[in-house]
Every structure is written in C-alpha cells, then in structure tokens.
C-alpha positions as CSV (number, residue, x, y, z in Angstrom):
1,X,0.0,0.0,0.0
2,X,0.9,3.6,-0.3
3,X,2.3,5.6,2.6
4,X,0.0,8.2,4.2
5,X,0.7,11.8,3.1
6,X,0.8,12.9,6.7
7,X,1.2,11.6,10.3
8,X,-2.2,10.6,11.7
9,X,-3.1,12.5,14.8
10,X,-6.8,11.4,15.1
11,X,-9.0,8.6,13.7
12,X,-12.8,8.6,13.8
13,X,-15.7,7.1,11.9
14,X,-19.1,8.3,10.9
15,X,-22.0,5.8,10.8
16,X,-25.7,5.6,11.3
17,X,-26.3,8.5,8.9
18,X,-29.7,8.3,7.2
19,X,-29.6,7.4,3.5
20,X,-29.0,10.5,1.3
21,X,-27.8,12.3,4.4
22,X,-25.3,15.1,3.8
23,X,-22.4,15.6,6.2
24,X,-19.2,17.7,6.2
25,X,-20.2,21.0,4.7
26,X,-17.0,22.6,5.9
27,X,-13.4,23.2,5.0
28,X,-10.2,23.0,7.0
29,X,-7.6,25.7,7.0
30,X,-4.7,23.3,7.9
31,X,-6.0,19.8,8.6
32,X,-5.6,17.1,6.0
33,X,-7.8,14.0,5.9
34,X,-7.8,10.5,4.4
35,X,-11.2,8.9,4.1
36,X,-12.2,5.3,3.4
37,X,-15.7,3.8,3.1
38,X,-15.3,0.6,5.1
39,X,-18.9,-0.3,4.3
40,X,-21.4,0.9,1.8
41,X,-21.2,3.7,-0.8
42,X,-20.3,7.3,0.1
43,X,-19.9,10.1,-2.3
44,X,-17.5,13.0,-1.5
45,X,-17.8,16.3,-3.2
46,X,-14.7,18.6,-3.0
47,X,-14.2,22.2,-4.1
48,X,-10.6,23.5,-4.2
49,X,-9.3,27.0,-3.8
50,X,-9.7,27.7,-7.5
51,X,-13.4,26.9,-7.4
52,X,-12.9,23.6,-9.2
53,X,-15.3,20.8,-8.1
54,X,-14.8,17.1,-8.1
55,X,-17.0,14.2,-7.0
56,X,-15.5,10.9,-5.7
57,X,-17.3,7.7,-5.0
58,X,-15.9,5.6,-2.1
59,X,-17.3,2.1,-2.6
60,X,-14.6,-0.2,-1.3
61,X,-12.3,-0.4,1.7
62,X,-9.5,-0.8,-0.8
63,X,-9.9,2.8,-1.9
64,X,-8.9,5.9,0.1
65,X,-9.4,9.6,-0.7
66,X,-6.8,12.2,0.4
67,X,-8.3,15.6,1.1
68,X,-5.7,18.4,1.4
69,X,-6.4,21.4,3.6
70,X,-8.3,24.2,1.9
71,X,-11.1,22.1,0.3
72,X,-14.8,22.5,0.8
73,X,-16.1,19.1,1.7
74,X,-19.6,17.6,1.4
75,X,-20.2,13.9,2.2
76,X,-23.3,12.1,0.8
77,X,-24.2,8.7,2.4
78,X,-25.8,6.5,-0.2
79,X,-27.3,4.0,2.3
80,X,-27.9,3.8,6.1
81,X,-25.3,1.0,6.6
82,X,-22.5,3.1,5.2
83,X,-19.5,3.6,7.5
84,X,-16.8,6.2,6.8
85,X,-13.4,5.9,8.4
86,X,-11.5,9.2,8.7
87,X,-7.9,9.8,9.5
88,X,-6.9,13.4,10.3
89,X,-3.6,15.1,10.4
90,X,-4.5,17.2,13.5
91,X,-6.3,16.8,16.8
92,X,-9.8,18.4,16.8
93,X,-9.5,22.2,16.7
94,X,-12.7,24.2,16.2
95,X,-10.5,27.2,15.0
96,X,-9.4,25.1,12.0
97,X,-12.9,24.8,10.6
98,X,-14.6,27.1,8.1
99,X,-18.3,26.1,8.4
100,X,-19.8,28.9,6.3
101,X,-19.6,28.5,2.5
102,X,-19.4,32.3,1.8
103,X,-16.7,32.6,4.4
104,X,-14.8,29.8,2.6
105,X,-15.1,31.7,-0.7
106,X,-13.8,34.9,0.8
107,X,-11.0,33.0,2.7
108,X,-9.7,31.9,-0.7
C-alpha cells in the first residue's frame, strides 16, 4: 500500500447517517484527511481553492481519498449502513474549521 501523506493525529468514523444524508459541509484551514468507506457507498464532493469541483465515490475499503487542507467538503451517504473511516492530520481544533460557504469563498 501507499504511505500516508501525513502523520495521523486522530482517527474517527461516521456511521448511522440516514440514506441520502449530507455531512461535512465545511473546510479545514490546515488539517488534511484520508477517508475510506469501510462499508457501503459514500460520495464525497470537493471544491478546491480555484473553485474547481470534483465528485468521488468511495465504494470499497481498498480505496482511500486524500483531502488536502483548503477544500470545501460535502459527504453524501448512499445507504444507512455506510461507514466512513476518517484519518486526520490534527487533533480536533474548532478554530481550523470554516463552516460557512461564503466565508470559505472569501477566505480563498
């Protein structure tokens, strides 16, 4: 396997989200993440600093998605049994989050 692009400071998972639930809806100023769907199908929408948008489908534990800092993140659970495993480069820091999309656009 490939080496992680950062040292992991925190690992957590998101599960029990209703089908078609949207999570995330934020950006990080400094934190990087690697996400893996360990069960089910999860779609991840990213918008970078240039306003370019990409959609990724995580549908196998063998695939991971690296999310650099400075990306607006939206996570769409496709079924209620989906489990998303997340590895973060930092401990939880509320100051690192941008939770307002307009603030994200102006931060860029």
